[in-house]
N, C-alpha and C positions, 0 to 999 in steps of 0.2 A: 398265235394272234398275228405275227408278222406275215406268215404265209397267207392267212385269210385276208389281211389288209392288201397285200400285193395282188391277190386274186380279184378282189373287189375293184381295185383301181383299173386293172386291165380289162375287166368285163363288168361294167356297172349293172347290167341286167341280171347278173348272177348273184347280186348282193343278198336278196331275200332268200334265195334257194340255199346259199352258203350258210347264212345265219340259221335258217330253219334246221339244217342238218346238224347244227351244234347246239342250239339253245331253243329249238322248237318255236321259232319266230318270236321269242321273247328277248327283249333287250335288257333284261335285269342281269346285272353282273354276278349276283349270287347264284343265279341259275346256271350261268356259264361256269362258275366254279364247281357247282355240283355235277354238271355234265362232264367236266374235265376229270373230276375224281372218279366218275363212273367209267369213263373211257380209258383212264390210265390208273387203275387201282394199285399197281405195283410201284408207282413213282416214289411214294414216301418210303417204301420198303427198301428200294435201291439207295435212297438218300441215307437211311439209317445204316445200311450195310457199308456204305462208303465211309461214314463217320466211324463206325466200329473198326473198320480196317485201318483207318488212320490212327485211332487210339491204340490199336494193337501194335502197329509199327512203332509208335512212340514208346510204348511200354517195353518193346523188345530192345530198342536203343538204350533205354535207361538200364535195363537188366544187363545188357552187354557191357555198358560202361562200368557198372558196379562190379561185375564179375572180373573185368580186366583190372580195375583198381584193386580189388581184393586179392588178386593173384599176382600183383606187380612185385618187382624186386624190392623197392624201398619199403613197402608194407611188410614183406617177408622178413627183411632185416630188422625192422622195428618190432615185429611180433616176436622174433627170436630174442631180441634184446630185452624185451619185457619179461620173457620167461627166464632168461639168464639172471637178470637182476633179482627176480623173485627167488630163484633157487640159491643164488649166492648170499643174499642177505638173510634169508629165512624168515622174512616178514610175512604177515598175512597179506592177502591180495589187496585189501583196501589200503594198507600202509605202503605196499609195494607200488601201487598205482600213483599215490601221492609222491613217494620218493622219486620214482622214475620221471614224473612230470617236472619236479623241481630240478632234477639232475639234467635232463635234456634242455630245459629252458636256460639253465645256467651256462651250459656248454654252447648252445646255439644262439639264443636270442639276446642274452645279456651282453655279450661282446658286440653284437650288431647294434644294440640300443646305445651303448657307449659311443661307438663309432658314428652313429647317426647324429647324436648330440654334438659331437665334435664338428661334423660337417655343417650342421645348422648354425653353430656359433661362428664358424669361419665365414660362412656366407653373410651372416649379419654384420660381421666386422668389415667385410669387403665393401658393403654398401656405404660405409663411412668414408671410404677412399674415393668413391665415385664423384661427389660434388666437385672436388678440385680438378679431376680429370675432365668433367663436363665443361667447366669454365675454360680450361685450356683449349679444348677442342673447339669451343665456340669462337675463341679469339683466332685460332688458326684458320677456321673456316671463313670467318669474315675477311681476314687478310687475303686468303686465296681467291675469294670472290672478286675482289678488286684487282688482284694481280693477273688472274687468268680469265676474267670476264665470265664467270660462271653464272648460270641462271639460279633462281631460287630452288628449282627442282633438282638441278645437278648438285648444288651445295647441300641440300637436305639428304640426298642419297649418299653422298660421300661422308657426310657427318654421321649418319646412322651406321654406315659400314665401319667407320673408324671407332665409333663408340662400342659397337659389338665386339670388335677385335680387341679393344682394351679390356673389356669385361672378360672375354675368354682368356686373355693373358693372365689376369688376376686369378681366375679359377684354376688355370693350369699351375700357376705359381704356388697356390695353397692347397692344390689337390682336393678340391671340394665341389665337384660337379653336382648341380641341383638334383640329378636323378638319384644320387646316393642318399637323399633325404627319405627315400622310401625303402631303404635297404632292410629295415626290420621286417617289413611285410614279405620280402622275398624269402626270408628264413622262417618266419613265424607261421605263415599260412600253410606252406607244405608240411612243416612239422606237425601242425594241428591236424591236418587232413590225414597224414600217414599214421599218426598215433591213434586217432579216432577209429580209423578203419582196422588197425591192428587189434585194438581192444574189442571191436565188434566181431572180428574173426575169432578171438578167443571165446567170446560169449556164445557164438553160434557154431562153434566147432568147425571152423573153416580154415583152410580150403579143403581138407580131407577129414570128414567126420569119423572115418573108420580107424584112424590111427589111435593106438593105445594112449599115447601122450596127450592127444587132443581130448580124449574122454577123461583122463585124469585131471587136466587143467580145468575142464568144465565142472567136474565134481568139486574141485578146490574152490572154484568161484561161487558155487552154491552155498558153501559154508564159510566163505572168506570175507564176509561183510562185518559190520559193526552196528551196535545200537539198534536203531529202528530199521536198518537195511541189512539183515543177516545174510540174505541171498543177493549177490551182486548181479545175477542173471535176470532178476526181475526189476520192474520199474519201482520207483520210489512213490508208493501210494500215499505217503504223507505230504508230498509236494515240498518238503523242506529243502532238499538240494536244488530243485528247479527255481524256487523262490530266491534262495541264496545266490544262485548264478545270476539271476536278473538284477538283484540288488548290487552285487559286486561290479557287474558291467556298467550299471548306471552310475555307480560311484566313480569309476574311472573316467567316464564321460564328463560328469560334473566337475571333477577335479581339473581336468584339462580346460574346461570352460572357465573355471574360477581363476586359473593362473594366466589367462590371456592378458597381455599388456596393452593390446589395442582393441578397439571395438570390432566385433566380428563382421565380416562381410556377409552379403546375402547368401553366397554359396556356402560359406562356413556355417551359417545358421541352418541351411537346408541339410548339410551333411551331418551336423550335430543332432538335429531332430530325427534324421533317418536312422542314425545309430541308436538313438533312444528307443525308437519304435522297434528296431531289430533286437535290442536287449530285452524288451518286454515280450516280443514274439518268440524269443528263445525259451521262455518259461513253458509254454505248452509243448514245445518240441522236446525239451529236456524231460518233461514228465511222461513222455511216451517211449523213451529209450531205456535200455537196461541201466541199472544203478551204477554199474562199473563205468559205463561211458559218461553218465552224468557226473560222476565223481571226478573223472578226468577233466571235464570241462570246468567244473568249479575250481579244481586245483590250479588249472592253467590261468584262470581269471584272477584268482587270489594272488598267484605269483606275479601277474602283470600289475596288479594294484600295488603290491609291495615294491616291485621294481621301480614303478613311477614315483612312489613316495621317497625312495632312496635317492634317485637321480635328480630330484629337484633341489636337493640340499647344496648350497654354495660350497660348503666345505668338502663334500664328496666330489663335486665337479672339479675343484682344484686338485684334489688328491688323484683323480684318474686322468687328469690332463685336458679337461674341457675348458676352452678359453673363456675368459670373462667377457661378457657382452654388455652393451648399454641397457638393454631391456631386461637383464637378469633381476629377478626378485630376490632381495636380500633376506627377507623373512617370509618364505613361502608357507611355512606351517601356520604362522599366525594368520596369514591371509586365508588359508583354507579353513581355519577355525571360524573366522569371521563370516566367511561365505556360508559355512554350514549353519551357523547361528541364524543368519539371515534367511536361509531356506526354511528353517523350522520356526522362525518368528521370535527367537529369543532375543536378538539384538534390539528389535523394536520395543519389546516389553522392558528390557533393561534400561533403554534410553528414557522411556516414559516414567519408570519408577525413579530414575535418577533426577529427572526434571521435577517430578512431584515432590521429592524430598528437598 
């Protein structure tokens, strides 16, 4: 159309001849579309070929990524560790998966969770020292403005620089950099990924399905289940494990929301709702993977729930050296109970029955 338009502008007498060659002297746009399809019948074919090539390239990237991850050294060590734990304990594979999950999380994530709680408590206590420092800096800044004839902008810049320096000094003194408040994720996410891929390799006889040991492990997994999932290489058709996974993850999120001592910000609400959606979205994903992998996810989530319930106890916090803070809840379990009753509507019914009596 652009070529036709430029040709018409340069030669106005060629307007009707140019149009007639394309749409038979008709100015109907639908006719132009039909003629274009007749003149360029392979245009859509080339477009679909381009899309299919792009999808094929994306699929190849995904396959290459999963192959690299499946054959990586951390996954190989994790896979060998799972086999060694199973052979050493003599447990069936379902119990071996649960035991190894609790073992790895106790060794890796539990110490990180304790350390993260210490860092969070130290940071909170540091904020109590800042008001006195802020008042002192304001006085010094006001005195310096009069003595050195600083402008408001100069005084503000120097004040902000000094305040940041004092805050950094406190962080260095107590060794509690804010980035350390995410240290659990640094250990838990890689552990979850490596163990998930390692269990997946055992189920699908990877990386080498021709090895005798690989075939023996696969055979053991087919008979190493329990109850309604005797074969750990198949999906849980009853959806019990996927639903339990979703409920446990939602319980962790609700527990963290109930123990907040301050009203949540807009970002915190968005993040909480996003994790709720993710927890529900994991149910159909878990129902489509082998039971061995779904069992690991459930075991890891249950361990996380137990870990959080233990670490909210004030007595446990003092025992493992987590400092006391102003916002610490002295009766967290009672608060969780009240929150749970409110969620299911028991507290309202109890209050109504009490008022009626």
